[in-house]
C-alpha positions in Angstrom: 0.0 0.0 0.0 1.4 3.3 -1.0 1.7 6.0 1.7 2.1 9.7 1.0 5.5 11.2 1.8 5.4 14.7 3.4 8.2 17.1 3.7 8.6 18.6 7.2 7.1 21.9 6.1 4.1 20.1 4.5 3.5 18.1 7.6 3.7 21.2 9.9 1.3 23.1 7.6 -1.1 20.1 7.7 -1.0 20.1 11.5 -1.5 23.8 11.6 -4.6 23.6 9.3 -6.1 20.9 11.6 -5.6 23.1 14.6 -6.9 26.2 12.9 -10.1 24.2 12.0 -10.8 23.4 15.6 -13.1 26.1 16.9 -12.4 25.2 20.5 -8.7 26.0 20.1 -9.4 29.3 18.4 -10.9 30.8 21.5 -9.4 29.0 24.5 -8.9 30.0 28.1 -6.0 28.4 29.9 -5.2 28.7 33.7 -1.6 28.3 34.9 1.5 30.0 36.4 3.7 32.4 34.5 7.4 31.6 34.1 10.3 32.7 31.9 8.4 35.9 31.2 10.4 38.2 28.8 9.6 41.4 26.9 11.6 41.8 23.7 12.6 45.2 22.2 10.0 44.6 19.5 7.3 44.9 22.3 6.3 41.3 22.0 5.9 39.2 25.2 7.1 35.6 25.4 6.4 33.4 28.4 5.6 29.8 29.5 2.4 28.8 31.2 2.7 25.8 33.4 1.1 23.7 36.1 2.3 20.9 38.2 2.7 18.5 35.3 2.9 20.3 32.0 4.0 23.6 30.3 2.8 25.6 27.3 4.7 28.1 25.3 3.0 31.4 24.8 3.4 34.6 22.9 1.6 37.9 23.2 2.2 40.4 20.4 2.8 44.1 21.0 -0.7 45.2 19.9 -2.4 43.0 22.6 0.4 43.5 25.2 -0.1 47.3 25.1 -3.6 46.8 26.5 -2.4 45.1 29.7 -3.3 47.0 32.8 -0.7 45.4 35.0 2.8 44.1 34.8 2.9 40.2 34.5 5.5 38.6 36.8 7.0 35.2 37.1 5.1 33.0 39.6 1.9 34.9 39.1 -1.3 32.8 38.7 -3.2 33.9 35.6 -5.8 33.0 33.1 -4.7 33.5 29.5 -7.1 34.0 26.6 -6.1 33.3 23.0 -5.8 30.6 20.3 -3.6 27.6 19.8 -1.6 27.4 16.5 1.5 25.8 15.2 4.6 27.8 14.5 5.7 26.0 11.3 9.4 26.9 11.5 9.8 25.0 14.8 7.0 22.5 14.3 5.8 23.3 17.8 2.4 24.6 18.8 1.9 27.5 21.2 -0.7 29.8 22.6 -1.1 33.1 20.9 -2.4 35.2 23.8 -4.8 38.1 23.4 -5.4 38.9 27.1 -4.1 37.9 30.5 -6.1 38.2 33.8 -4.5 37.7 37.2 -6.2 35.1 39.4 -8.0 36.1 42.6 -8.4 39.8 41.8 -8.9 42.0 38.8 -6.2 43.2 36.5 -6.9 46.8 37.5 -6.4 46.1 41.2 -3.1 44.3 40.4 -2.0 47.2 38.2 -2.9 49.6 41.0 -0.9 47.7 43.7 2.1 47.3 41.4 2.2 51.0 40.4 1.7 52.0 44.1 4.6 49.9 45.2 6.9 51.2 42.4 6.2 54.9 43.1 6.4 54.4 46.8 9.9 52.9 46.4 10.9 55.9 44.3 9.8 58.3 47.0 6.9 60.0 45.2 4.7 59.5 48.3 7.2 60.9 50.9 5.7 63.5 53.2 9.0 65.5 53.0 8.1 66.4 49.4 4.6 67.6 50.0 4.1 71.4 49.8 1.9 73.4 52.1 -1.3 74.8 50.7 -1.5 78.6 50.5 -3.6 80.1 53.3 -5.3 82.6 51.0 -5.0 81.6 47.4 -5.7 84.3 44.9 -6.0 82.0 41.8 -7.2 78.4 41.8 -7.0 76.1 38.8 -9.5 73.3 38.6 -8.5 70.4 36.2 -11.5 68.2 35.6 -14.3 67.7 33.1 -16.4 70.8 32.3 -19.5 68.6 32.0 -19.5 66.8 35.3 -21.4 67.8 38.4 -18.2 67.9 40.4 -16.9 71.1 38.8 -20.1 72.9 39.4 -20.1 71.9 43.1 -16.5 73.1 43.5 -17.1 76.4 41.8 -20.3 77.0 43.9 -18.5 76.2 47.2 -15.4 78.2 46.3 -17.6 81.2 45.5 -19.5 80.9 48.7 -16.6 80.4 51.0 -14.0 82.7 49.5 -15.3 84.9 46.6 -12.0 86.8 46.5 -10.3 83.9 44.8 -10.3 83.7 41.0 -11.2 80.3 39.7 -9.8 79.1 36.4 -11.2 75.9 34.8 -8.8 73.8 32.7 -11.3 71.3 31.1 -10.0 67.8 30.4 -11.4 64.3 29.8 -11.4 62.3 33.1 -12.2 59.0 31.6 -11.0 57.0 28.7 -7.6 56.3 27.0 -6.9 60.0 26.2 -7.7 61.2 29.8 -4.3 60.6 31.5 -2.4 62.5 28.9 -4.8 65.5 29.0 -4.7 65.6 32.8 -0.9 65.5 33.0 -0.7 68.1 30.2 -3.0 70.5 32.0 -0.9 70.2 35.2 2.2 71.0 33.3 0.5 73.9 31.5 -0.6 75.4 34.8 3.0 75.3 36.1 4.7 76.5 32.9 2.5 79.6 32.6 2.0 80.1 36.4 -1.8 80.4 36.1 -2.6 79.6 39.7 -1.5 79.4 43.3 -3.3 76.1 43.8 -4.4 73.2 41.7 -7.5 71.0 42.3 -7.7 67.9 40.1 -10.2 65.1 40.2 -13.7 64.0 39.3 -16.9 62.6 40.7 -17.4 59.0 41.8 -17.5 55.9 39.7 -16.1 52.4 39.3 -12.4 51.6 39.5 -12.5 51.6 35.7 -14.1 55.1 35.6 -11.5 56.5 38.0 -8.5 54.8 36.3 -7.1 57.9 34.7 -6.1 59.1 38.2 -4.2 55.8 38.7 -2.1 56.5 35.6 1.7 56.8 36.1 1.8 59.9 33.8 -0.6 61.8 36.0 1.2 60.7 39.2 4.5 62.0 37.9 3.0 65.3 36.7 1.5 65.9 40.2 4.9 65.1 41.8 6.7 67.5 39.5 4.2 70.3 40.0 5.7 73.4 41.6 2.2 74.5 42.4 0.5 72.6 45.4 -2.0 70.1 44.2 -5.2 68.8 45.9 -6.4 65.4 44.6 -10.2 65.1 44.7 -11.3 61.8 43.1 -14.5 60.0 43.6 -16.2 59.4 47.0 -14.5 59.1 50.4 -13.8 55.3 50.2 -12.2 55.7 46.7 -8.4 55.9 46.8 -6.2 56.5 43.7 -2.5 56.9 43.0 -3.1 60.6 42.6 -4.2 60.8 46.3 -0.9 59.4 47.4 1.2 61.7 45.3 -0.8 65.0 45.8 0.2 67.5 48.5 -3.3 67.0 50.0 -6.0 64.5 49.5 -9.7 65.4 49.6 -12.4 62.8 50.2 -14.6 64.4 47.5 -14.5 67.3 45.1 -16.7 69.3 47.4 -14.3 68.6 50.3 -11.4 69.8 48.1 -13.1 73.2 47.6 -13.5 73.4 51.4 -9.9 72.6 52.0 -8.6 75.0 49.3 -10.0 78.2 50.8 -11.0 79.6 54.2 -14.6 80.4 55.0 -15.3 84.1 54.7 -17.9 83.8 57.5 -15.3 82.3 59.8 -12.8 84.9 58.8 -15.3 87.7 59.5 -16.0 86.3 62.9 -12.3 85.9 63.6 -11.7 89.6 62.5 -14.5 90.8 64.7 -13.0 88.9 67.7 -9.7 90.5 67.0 -11.3 93.9 66.8 -12.9 93.4 70.2 -9.7 92.2 71.8 -7.8 95.0 70.3 -10.3 97.6 71.6 -10.1 96.0 75.0 -6.4 96.1 75.0 -6.3 99.8 73.9 -8.8 100.7 76.7 -6.7 98.9 79.2 -3.5 100.6 78.0 -5.2 104.0 78.1 -6.4 103.4 81.6 -2.9 102.4 82.7 -1.4 105.5 81.1 -4.0 107.7 82.6 -3.2 106.3 86.1 0.5 107.0 85.5 -0.3 110.6 84.4 -2.5 111.2 87.5 0.3 109.8 89.8 2.9 112.0 88.1 0.7 115.1 88.2 0.4 114.8 92.0 4.2 115.1 92.5 5.7 118.3 94.0 7.9 119.0 91.0 4.8 120.2 89.0 3.9 122.7 91.8 7.5 123.7 92.8 9.9 122.8 90.0 12.9 124.3 91.9 12.5 121.8 94.7 14.2 119.2 92.6 17.2 121.6 92.1 17.4 122.2 95.8 17.7 118.5 96.5 20.3 118.2 93.7 22.4 121.0 95.3 22.4 119.3 98.6 23.5 116.0 97.0 26.2 117.9 95.1 27.5 119.5 98.3 27.7 116.1 100.0 29.5 114.6 97.1 32.0 117.5 97.1 32.7 116.9 100.8 33.2 113.2 100.2 35.6 114.0 97.4 37.6 116.4 99.4 37.8 114.1 102.4 38.9 111.3 100.2 41.5 113.5 98.5 42.9 114.5 101.9 43.2 110.9 103.1 45.0 110.0 99.9 47.5 112.9 100.1 48.2 112.0 103.8 48.9 108.4 102.9 51.2 109.4 100.0 53.0 111.9 102.3 53.6 109.3 104.9 54.9 106.9 102.3 57.2 109.6 101.0 58.7 110.4 104.4 59.3 106.7 105.1 61.1 106.3 101.8 63.2 109.5 102.3 64.2 108.3 105.8 65.3 104.9 104.4 67.2 106.5 101.6 69.0 108.9 104.0 70.0 106.0 106.2 71.7 104.4 103.3 73.4 107.6 102.1 77.3 107.5 102.1 77.3 111.0 103.6 75.7 109.7 106.7 78.5 107.1 106.9 81.2 109.7 106.6 79.7 111.7 109.4 80.6 108.8 111.7 84.4 109.2 110.9 84.8 107.1 107.8 86.5 108.3 104.6 86.0 107.5 101.0 89.1 106.9 98.8 89.0 107.4 95.0 91.7 107.8 92.3 92.2 111.0 90.2 89.4 109.9 87.9 86.9 109.7 90.8 86.8 105.8 90.7 86.2 104.4 94.2 89.2 102.5 95.6 88.2 99.5 97.7 91.5 97.6 98.2 95.2 98.4 98.5 95.6 96.2 95.4 94.2 99.1 93.4 96.9 101.6 94.7 100.2 102.5 93.1 103.0 104.2 95.0 103.4 107.9 94.3 99.8 107.9 93.0 97.6 110.9 93.8 94.4 109.9 95.5 91.4 111.8 96.8 90.2 111.4 100.4 86.6 112.5 101.0 85.5 113.4 104.5 82.1 114.4 105.8 83.1 118.1 105.8 85.5 118.2 102.7 88.1 116.5 100.6 91.9 116.2 100.5 94.4 115.2 97.8 97.1 112.8 99.0 100.1 111.0 97.5 100.7 107.3 98.3 104.2 106.9 99.8 104.2 103.3 100.8 101.7 100.4 100.5 101.3 97.6 103.1 99.3 94.5 102.4 97.4 92.5 105.1 96.2 93.6 108.5 97.7 96.7 110.0 97.9 97.6 113.7 98.8 101.2 112.9 97.2 103.5 110.4 98.6 103.2 106.8 101.0 106.0 105.9 99.9 107.9 102.8 
């Protein structure tokens, strides 16, 4: 019996045609665990889907991968939608994925948690980066849809609470694929042209899908980079978005954002009236104190007899003069006693006082004092100084040592 002989390519093409003809395999859902997940520069995603016993090669082309709301990771349990087909070149079948959903929770919630973790690790939620809101903003930019009820509520509350502030509406789409780019662009525009002192961005309530524009990374980074303080006002109080974490202040609702943005003019008026009352009371108290001081001063004698103060000063001046003279006399007396004691001590040490007791000073013809016979020369003329005069003498003979009789000169 003759059997047909196929080339490898022919056989692979035959198998592919069989698989393509199976309607079940053209729209299949497969549950498993992701592994070997890789994203190529082309934008295509390649991965393996496995369970405890088998594995299945998968590919998701860029057009489908661009619609993913979350970032697939190895080990993640997912359900993959797509079709089974043969790749003729390798002769292997694989799953051509069109969508991936994480197990246990929606893809939006997974995408939310992944982006939240990423931005938190980068520091976009740090309190140190958050800017204080202006106490009395002059210009407020509202970035939201012009058709929603939220913008009308905010404008009404702002006008009622603080009509002095100028409100500027930057209308954007807040839902749909184009919304994130428009919101981020409006925030950058407000900063580039310095149109406001404060920005409020948000929208009314809705589902997670409806609020998703405010979970977009582009919006989060635009809020973080804003030089102008930003209030995030998205949805109802239980709703939390990435914008709420990045913004300088989170409002539970758009109406609450308007209340946070400006002070209440009625409260300001009451506060000013209270300040006016306290200021008036303080002024009255100060005036009463000054009046009391004036009355006390007016009762003093100086106003009825101005010269009495001069009389007292004259008496004080005389007393000071007496103290000064007395102090001066005591000082001079002490100095005088010191001088007399010093003069007496100096006189006691004077050579003249020694001469008066019978001693004589001997000096050579140059007036140099001679203290020893070793300094004498025979026939030398010396000078003898007595208490009552002087005498010139000539040395006839010199004797060294002790002498029992006076030395002949």
